[in-house]
N, C-alpha and C positions, 0 to 999 in steps of 0.2 A: 328367820327373815320374815318380815311383815309384808303382806300383799297390799296392793293399792286399795282393794275393797276393805280390808281390815283397817287400813290407815284412815280411809274416809269415814268408816263407822266410828272409829275412835274420836276423830275430830267432831263428828256430829254429836256424840255423847258429851264431849267437852262444851260444845256450843250450847247444848240444852241446859248446862249448869251456869251459864253466864247470866248475870243479873240484867233485868230489862233496861236499866239505865245505861248499860254498856253496849247494847245492840247497835245503836247508831254508829258508834266508833268501830265496832266490828264490821259493819256493812261498808263503811268507808275504806277500811283496810283491805277487805276482800275486793272492792272495786279497784284499788291500786294494783292488786295482784293480777286482775283480769286485763288491765290495760296492756295493749300490744299483743294480746293473744287473739288470733283470728280463729273463728270456728272452722272446723275441718271443711265444711261445705264451701266456705269462701276461699280457702287455700286451694281446694281441688277445682274450683271454678276455672282456673287457668290451665289445668292439666290438658296436655295435648294441643295447646294454643299454637305451638310452632310446628306441629306435625306436618302440615302441608306447605310449609314455607319454601319459597323458591331458593335454590342453592346459591344463586348470586346474592340475593338479599341476605341470606344467612351469613355468608362470607363477609358481606359489608358490615353486618352488625356484630360480628365476632372477631374474625382475623384482622380485618382492616379498621377496627374500632380506634385503636391508638393513633394510626395515621390520620384518620378522619378528624379526630379531636385536635390533633396538632395543627392540621390545616385550618380548622375553624378558629383556633386560638390565635393564629397569625392574623387572620382577618380582623379579629376583635382588637388585637394589640395595635394594629396599624392606624 
């Protein structure tokens, strides 16, 4: 079984063998792989955001969510 570090080193060795005229194409490909991946710091920025939320507000946002959306939809449809 290959470790993540070994795999990264293997990829880096392969990148070093890529001709210079293909580097732009490689960079574009890597950019597409990175899209949608948030750095850990951005993901964790929201950690604990709901820690001190009021119980009534939490219930309104979770348990009563479907009911609230149905009520809102009726107003839009009318």
